[in-house]
DOLO-898155 format. One record per residue: z, x, y of N, C-alpha, C in turn; residue in three letters. Coordinates in steps of 0.001 Angstrom, whole numbers, plus 500000, padded with zeros to 6 digits. Layout:
ZXYZXYZXYAla/...
***
This chain:
407798499042605662407285500320606194408462501171606667Met/408490502411606301409611503263606663409540503645608124Ser/410699504041608656410784504487610046409868505667610297Arg/409812506604609334409006507812609528407519507478609606Arg/407001506662608696405576506349608717405225505550609958Ser/406156504696610427405907503936611652405789504869612840His/406706505867612919406689506775614070405439507632614080Ser/404948507979612868403758508812612824402541508060613365Glu/402529506755613218401398505975613697401541505556615155Arg/402759505613615685402988505164617062402282506083618045Ala/401701505490619083401021506248620131401599505870621482Thr/401206506615622489401659506288623841401162504904624254Leu/399964504550623792399429503222624110400307502131623506Ala/400848502369622292401769501408621670403021501244622518Asp/403569502366622967404768502328623807404499501513625073Val/403370501800625742403036501105626986402852499608626747Ala/402164499262625653401883497842625378403166497066625132Arg/404062497607624315405299496907623994406253496842625188Leu/406149497836626067407008497845627264406416497012628398Ala/405139496641628250404491495850629284404172496644630532Gly/403882497954630362403535498808631491402206499493631189Val/401663500162632172400419500894631967400700502204631240Ser/399701502765630528399893504075629895400294505153630908Pro/399767505062632126400116506067633152401608506005633470Ala/402161504778633563403590504641633852404428505167632695Thr/404010504846631474404728505368630310404708506890630301Ala/403560507465630675403444508927630721404383509520631767Ser/404517508832632907405436509322633950406871509372633434Lys/407262508349632662408605508347632082408773509524631129Val/407746509764630308407795510879629351407942512214630051Leu/407325512336631220407333513612631939408462513716632942Asn/409353512715632952410516512795633824410204512631635288Gly/409101511966635612408732511764637010409746510866637699Arg/409990511130638977411000510384639725410464509098640346Ser/409140508903640346408560507738641006408404506553640061Asp/409399506349639194409444505199638289410805504534638454Val/410826503204638603412075502488638786413005502627637590Gly/414316502508637863415316502699636813415153501671635699Ala/414890500419636051414739499375635032413536499642634144Asn/412418500055634783411209500358634015411435501552633099Thr/412114502568633634412391503761632839413227503397631606Arg/414280502583631802415139502189630681414366501374629654Asp/413475500508630146412675499688629246411776500552628367Leu/411080501510629001410172502387628254410942503242627258Val/412074503793627682412864504626626780413403503803625606Leu/413699502510625861414154501646624787413081501418623738Gly/411830501220624199410709501042623275410461502329622493Val/410582503457623180410404504748622501411403504886621356Ile/412655504497621627413686504591620601413404503609619454Ala/412936502417619817412647501398618803411525501843617870Glu/410480502453618443409339502894617641409598504216616928Leu/410610504932617393410830506266616852409700507204617213Gly/409197507052618462408050507842618912408468509306619004Tyr/408006510132618087408524511486617922408423512384619150Lys/407270512416619862407176513345620991408169513068622093Pro/408770511865622131409656511549623250410999510985622823Thr/411346511078621540412637510577621100413769511289621824Thr/413582512620622029414556513388622819413793514005623961Ala/413655513239625019412732513578626097413010514955626708Arg/414269515246626951414573516499627625414243517697626756Arg/414537517573625427414213518676624529412719518901624466Asp/411924517807624435410477517937624371409948518602625626Val/410510518226626767410012518800628014410255520301628056Gln/411396520747627529411668522178627543410697522920626641Arg/410247522251625570409356522895624628407912522905625122Glu/407583522042626066406193521940626524405804523171627340Arg/404578523603627121404056524765627834402596524510628202Thr/402234524904629400400838524910629831400420526351630066Leu/399167526660629795398649527992630077397551527872631130Val/397637528716632154396605528775633183395789530048632981Thr/394488529886632836393579531018632632392825531259633932Val/392877532478634435392184532808635690391851534287635704Leu/390838534638636509390458536054636619390350536504638071Asp/390968535742638997390885536060640420392290536090641024Ile/393195536782640339394607536747640716394863537334642097Val/393947538161642611394209538821643891393812537978645096Glu/393176536836644888392672536067646024393715535102646560Ser/393638534846647882394527533873648515394281532481647955Arg/393036532185647645392668530895647064393455530660645781Tyr/393401531628644864394089531474643580395589531360643770Ala/396130532165644664397570532127644901398044530781645405Gly/397247530156646257397634528858646814397544527760645756Thr/396467527779644939396358526800643853397509526983642865Val/397834528237642536398926528518641600400260527999642118Leu/400428528004643429401654527458644000401817525988643602Gln/400720525226643708400762523823643316401013523648641828Gly/400382524503641016400587524439639569402047524707639225Ile/402626525731639839404001526121639538404994525049639969Leu/404795524496641170405699523456641663405683522238640731Val/404484521814640335404369520631639493404914520887638086Ser/404627522060637527405134522384636195406660522456636193Ala/407221523023637250408680523108637356409297521719637443Thr/408680520839638230409193519473638371409144518719637048Ala/408148519036636213408003518374634912408755519105633807Ala/409569520113634174410326520916633203409403521466632119Gln/408277521983632556407262522530631652407117524025631886Thr/407123524791630824406909526230630947405459526508631328Glu/405246527609632032403898527962632480403587529402632100Leu/402453529588631439401964530920631108400723531204631941Leu/400568532442632371399354532881633050398641533873632150Leu/397354533650631953396576534537631085395255534900631759Arg/394854536134631601393486536517631905392608536064630741Leu/391333535792630982390459535429629857390446536555628825Pro/390442536226627546390355537272626515389090538117626692Pro/389116539308626151387949540200626240386717539515625651Glu/385583539697626317384329539061625910384497537542625837Asp/385152536994626866385463535559626942384216534697626785Trp/383151535021627528381960534171627485381265534206626134Thr/381462535297625380380819535402624079381779535187622922Gly/382880534513623183383895534306622153383323533573620940Thr/383494534144619761383008533507618534383879532304618196Ser/383376531439617333384146530257616948385422530667616214Arg/385318531719615399386500532183614672387557532699615637Thr/387126533520616609388059534059617596388649532944618455Ala/387823531971618799388295530849619616389359530052618878Ala/389104529766617607390080529021616814391395529789616698Arg/391297531105616533392510531926616427393288531905617732Ala/392565531970618859393226531967620177393921530631620419Trp/393238529531620114393819528202620290395025528018619368Ile/394915528509618134396032528410617193397250529178617705Ala/397003530336618322398096531130618891398779530372620024Glu/397966529721620868398538528932621959399364527774621410Leu/398810527069620412399516525938619805400863526393619226Arg/400863527540618583402089528056617978403131528396619038Ala/402672528657620263403577528984621374404059527730622103Ser/403672526564621610404096525321622244403199524856623368Gly/402022525457623496401092525068624559400480523712624240Val/400527522806625227399945521468625046398698521259625898Val/398386522230626769397204522073627608396797523377628258Gly/395498523479628559394926524655629214394408524241630577Ile/394765525014631605394211524825632947393367526051633265Ile/392074525855633419391164526963633726390888526946635224Ala/391278528018635906391149528089637355389897528868637742Leu/388848528139638127387601528735638610386976529689637595Ala/387164529402636309386493530172635257385789529197634320Val/384641529618633808383916528795632844384605528880631493Ala/384717527757630804385322527737629478384199527734628443Val/384124528761627593383025528844626621383009527649625666Pro/381828527344625163381671526221624248382554526389623020Asp/382659527613622499383466527838621300384936527489621540Ser/385428527796622741386822527486623078387004525980623248Val/386024525327623878386096523880624042386117523174622685Leu/385284523649621757385252523045620420386588523225619710Arg/387132524441619806388403524718619131389539523903619745Ala/389532523774621073390567522988621748390458521518621374Ala/389217521023621298388988519625620923389481519362619502Glu/389186520278618589389624520132617197391154520134617091Asp/391797520924617970393258521029617946393922519985618836Ala/393123519095619431393613518067620352394425518682621482Glu/393889519771622024394525520481623136393790520126624425Leu/394511519609625403393894519187626662393336520388627428Ala/392148520225628016391545521258628855391209520647630210Val/391778521225631264391526520777632634391027521976633423Val/389960521804634186389420522906634976389548522604636467Thr/389803523637637244389871523526638700388703524295639286Ile/387918523637640137386717524249640720385868524941639647Asp/385466524218638619384694524849637543383294525226637998Pro/382721526205637341381347526599637631380386525485637250Ile/380696524795636134379836523726635628380664522464635424Asp/380235521338636012380978520083635878380257519085634983Thr/379241519532634246378425518586633483378955518332632075Thr/379865519151631571380350518996630206381373517870630141Asp/381080516833629369381949515656629301383260515932628574Ser/383357517084627885384594517413627181385667517927628120Arg/385268518244629356386178518878630301386500517923631449Val/387756517862631806388165517146633019388219518173634147Val/387478517925635215387429518875636316388124518307637548Ser/388763519195638289389436518834639536388884519726640630Ile/388396519122641682387828519877642798388000519110644089Gly/387151519428645047387198518748646339385797518264646687Ser/385692517568647793384400517053648240383623518186648906Thr/383094519077648067382439520293648574381227519993649433Asn/380401519022649011379198518685649780379587518209651175Trp/380551517316651244380985516801652546381584517911653406Ala/382299518838652764382889519950653508381839520872654095Gly/380810521205653288379728522054653792378990521380654929Gly/378797520085654814378104519352655877378947519309657150Arg/380251519058657026381091518929658222381178520239658993Ser/381246521376658280381287522672658965379990522918659733Ala/378870522578659105377568522792659738377376521841660913Thr/377768520600660755377656519630661852378524520044663034Glu/379641520674662751380524521142663832379810522153664730His/379163523156664128378499524158664964377218523592665593Val/376567522656664915375414521980665535375866521236666784Ile/377018520593666688377563519871667829377917520776668986Gly/378118522047668706378411523018669763377138523611670358Leu/375985523116669912374710523543670478373995524633669715Gly/374497525030668562373861526103667795372649525576667024His/371608526403666955370399526048666214370025527116665195Arg/370327528381665469370093529450664492371390529639663695Arg/371458528858662626372696528765661856372460529343660459Ile/373152530404660138372972531093658857373969530581657824Ala/373648530841656568374521530507655449374747531733654588Trp/376014532051654306376364533075653325377327532417652351Ile/376874532218651109377690531495650141377858532232648841Gly/378536531579647915378725532132646581377497531910645726Gly/377586532192644441376424532076643554375975530627643404Pro/374666530412643407374138529063643254374443528487641878Leu/374716529338640904375074528859639582376439528213639526Gly/377220528372640587378538527745640688378383526370641316Ser/378877525328640644378750523972641174379384523825642551Thr/380631524278642793381195524149644142380351524851645198Pro/379839526041644882379026526786645841377736526039646155Ser/377084525531645115375831524799645319376058523534646131Ala/377143522827645861377426521597646611377661521899648088Glu/378376522959648392378619523321649792377310523682650491Arg/376457524428649779375167524807650345374302523581650601Phe/374313522628649686373515521418649875374037520591651041His/375345520638651282375898519984652468375412520626653741Gly/375336521965653742374775522720654870373334522319655120Tyr/372545522260654045371137521878654179370990520454654730Gln/371824519546654240371740518148654682372032518023656166Ala/373003518783656664373339518727658086372187519244658940Ala/371574520345658512370430520884659253369284519884659264Leu/369002519290658097367901518332657994368133517135658916His/369362516627658935369667515469659783369501515793661264Ser/369709517054661626369587517465663031368171517919663375Ala/367267517877662379365894518296662631365731519793662762Gly/366632520540662120366588522001662176366022522534660863Ile/364992523372660957364412523994659767365104525326659515Thr/365769525487658382366485526743658130365522527907657932Pro/365943529074658392365171530303658223365629530977656931Asp/364711531182655996365070531736654683365776533085654792Asp/365455533853655814366061535173655949367547535059656291Val/367959533874656717369355533680657082370113532835656046Met/369612532838654826370307532156653729370562533171652624Ile/371816533381652292372179534380651284373163533781650278Arg/372994534147649010373908533727647944374402534974647223His/375702535086647080376287536287646481377626535896645852Asp/378551536830645799379878536536645271380775536001646394Thr/381845535330646005382833534854646976383751536018647338Phe/383268536937648161384062538137648440383894538593649874Ser/384885539338650351384820539934651690383621540875651780Val/383408541626650706382312542606650705380955541929650876Glu/380758540797650221379488540073650355379305539580651784Ala/380371539045652367380287538579653746379962539707654719Gly/380600540858654515380378542011655381378936542496655289Leu/378439542647654061377088543170653870376030542251654452Gln/376075540973654099375022540050654528375112539746656022His/376319539663656541376460539426657974375925540621658764Ala/376179541828658282375661543026658963374140543000658994His/373522542599657850372057542506657806371546541481658815Asp/372158540324658840371690539245659714371912539551661195Met/373053540167661496373413540387662901372668541564663520Leu/371880542276662698371039543349663242369568542933663289Thr/369281541655662994367919541135663135367557541005664612Leu/366264541033664900365832540834666289366271539464666796Asp/366123538464665937366615537129666274367769536809665349Glu/368918537191665769370091537039664914370646535617665038Arg/371433535182664055372034533852664129373106533796665213Pro/373309532600665746374413532405666704375615531762666010Thr/375411531336664762376517530780663967376281531113662501Ala/377363531397661787377291531645660346378298530739659655Ile/377778529937658731378626529080657907378862529812656589Val/380110530118656301380447530889655097380925529959653991Ala/380602530325652750380941529501651599382402529504651222Gly/383161530497651702384617530470651540385251531388652577Asn/386573531421652628387263532203653649387094533703653430Asp/386997534137652172386815535565651904385510536060652536Glu/384445535298652336383163535658652938383278535662654456Ile/383953534642655003384100534547656466384851535746657036Ala/385848536239656315386576537429656776385627538624656843Val/384732538744655864383733539809655911382790539663657086Gly/382423538416657416381559538161658575382263538611659861Val/383536538266659994384291538673661182384364540199661285Leu/384521540871660141384583542338660143383255542931660593Ala/382132542358660117380815542853660524380596542654662010Ala/380978541513662525380822541239663960381643542233664783Ala/382834542538664305383689543492665017383068544882665025Asn/382515545287663868381871546600663775380684546710664728Glu/379963545596664910378753545595665733379038545206667180Leu/380328545052667509380750544703668865380136543374669315Asp/380109542415668392379627541068668690380846540162668812Ile/380990539537669962382186538749670239382170537422669479Ala/383305537097668885383504535806668224384630535077668963Val/384371533887669522383174533057669350382152533171670482Pro/382341534126671392381448534212672546379982534369672188Gly/379686535284671243378299535529670834377984534997669432Asp/379007534678668668378802534232667292379937533294666889Leu/379576532155666311380571531245665742380598531413664224Ser/381793531324663647381973531551662207382873530461661634Val/382453529888660503383312528943659786383534529427658367Thr/384686529072657811385010529401656430385166528140655599Gly/385668528325654385385884527187653477387047527541652563Phe/387967526634652402389198526695651594390429526527652471Asp/390374527076653707391518527083654618392750527673653947Asp/392563528858653376393679529601652810394574530110653945Thr/395794530540653644396687531014654712396074532087655597Pro/395192532926655050394613534000655850393742533480656991Gln/393306532207656914392489531639657988393234531648659310Ala/394559531611659258395342531620660495395809533021660870Gln/395477534004660032395882535375660313394755536215660894Trp/393515535710660810392392536494661318392386536494662839Thr/391607537411663395391417537458664851389926537373665132Thr/389496536251665742390267535053666101390609534225664865Pro/391500533263665052391861532382663935390628531607663478Arg/390506531474662157389267530994661560389192529467661479Leu/388078528918661981387747527515661718387334527419660256Thr/387960526514659504387711526482658064387818525069657523Ser/387027524795656489387113523519655776388279523614654795Val/389255522742654979390445522790654143390270522044652839Gly/390515522747651744390650522097650452392147521879650203Gln/392537520781649599393954520577649269394327521411648045Pro/394399522721648230394547523635647096395836523392646325Leu/396939523212647054398212522935646373398110521618645612Val/397498520619646243397329519322645595396455519402644357Gly/395434520247644383394579520422643211395371521008642049Met/396249521975642356397087522558641318398049521540640729Gly/398660520746641602399598519720641130398878518691640251Arg/397690518267640696396947517270639938396542517813638573Met/396205519091638503395813519685637229396953519616636223Ala/398169519915636669399327519860635771399587518428635324Val/399611517503636265399873516098635930398818515551634963Glu/397561515930635206396478515451634346396587516040632947Thr/396862517341632853396974517996631547398121517406630727Ala/399265517151631368400401516587630649400131515147630208Leu/399472514381631066399122513007630683398151513002629510Ser/397159513904629550396203513991628442396912514397627146Met/397904515280627263398659515680626079399409514498625471Ala/399710513500626315400388512287625854399401511210625423Asp/398109511553625421397103510608624971396521509718626043Gly/396845510002627311396327509196628421395159509934629059Val/393971509390628957392794510007629551392637509554631007Gln/392212510433631893392023510042633295390882509046633436Pro/390935508270634509389904507261634741388532507893634930Ala/388511509108635481387251509825635701387374511230635132Ser/386265511762634614386272513133634111386151514142635243Arg/385746513684636426385567514587637565386336514024638754His/387455514646639072388340514181640134388123515032641378Leu/387919514376642525387675515096643770388676514673644838Gln/389241515664645527390143515413646642389391515690647941Leu/389774514991648986389034515065650251389256516401650966Ala/388206516883651615388289518076652460388484517665653915Thr/388979518606654723389209518363656151388803519606656933Thr/388018519421657999387633520546658841388770520855659824Leu/389256522092659788390297522525660702389713523491661734Asn/389547522992662948388903523759664013389919524665664693Val/389570525970664748390453526928665414389649527722666442Arg/389794529028666444389266529822667564387962530561667268Asp/387449530470666034386268531274665675384955530565665966Ser/385013529347666495383784528620666837383833528210668307Thr/382666528277668951382572527915670362381143527552670713Gly/380915527108671945379577526676672363378543527802672251Pro/377325527409671908376209528373671890375931528829673306Ala/375568530106673439375278530637674772373793530895674915Thr/
***
């Protein structure tokens, strides 16, 4: 058998098996990760040379040629900026180029022909994986990426049910519950919810966590104090203004993200309602702006930088033929209590 035909058949699994290491460890060597021992690294590189494994015969050259593309449509948000920080740091460490793209025009209605052309263009540019940041990936694009063996990783996807997609998120249900339990513990009973669209999986999970906390405390939610809209300051401002002018207004509002919470704080300020004296407010994401508001915002922290880093590592491993143990990866949330929540009066 010739050297060329042998190398064409060699896979990352072959390299790992002959080196006596796991595929994940072999992938770390391929990506130049520093958390691999020198002896193990030399062993894996020796097997790569023996097999003539083409993608890694000249590891440094391959790394320079590798490119990931991040698709997003929320470039102005603090949330996106923080996740992108993690993506950029991890891509730089892996010596991988990074492209940022807005979704193509008529993204959701992309035809199969257009999808194939878009994927082919990415492949020609050296792209080995797509990271979709809080955007839905159309079926036509998923099919084209699958046919081209192009890895697709999503962060906080709208839908996590498609088995073709690896999703990275946080424990949204637990986060929504912890924020609600916090204000319940402060004595609040009229607790409102202003969240993102129910069609979004992260938004729905956070809302269900809110509901679970109320149910456990024996509190029946008032439908007039439950709102679903966009993850925006404007939505928070509008719905909070409506709720805070009710005869029986809420004493606490749990917001589905920090943008909504900022709108709630603005509405309270306009109506001369003291926070946290007359109203407690919680956010979700714990973006940097949570510490810039007045008062500083109590918020459920998502490991946004960590989610970005994990997306890059996962996409590069998938490009090397290593599939993650789970199609849906979740990182833990943490409630960060600051000045926007206080005892019910």
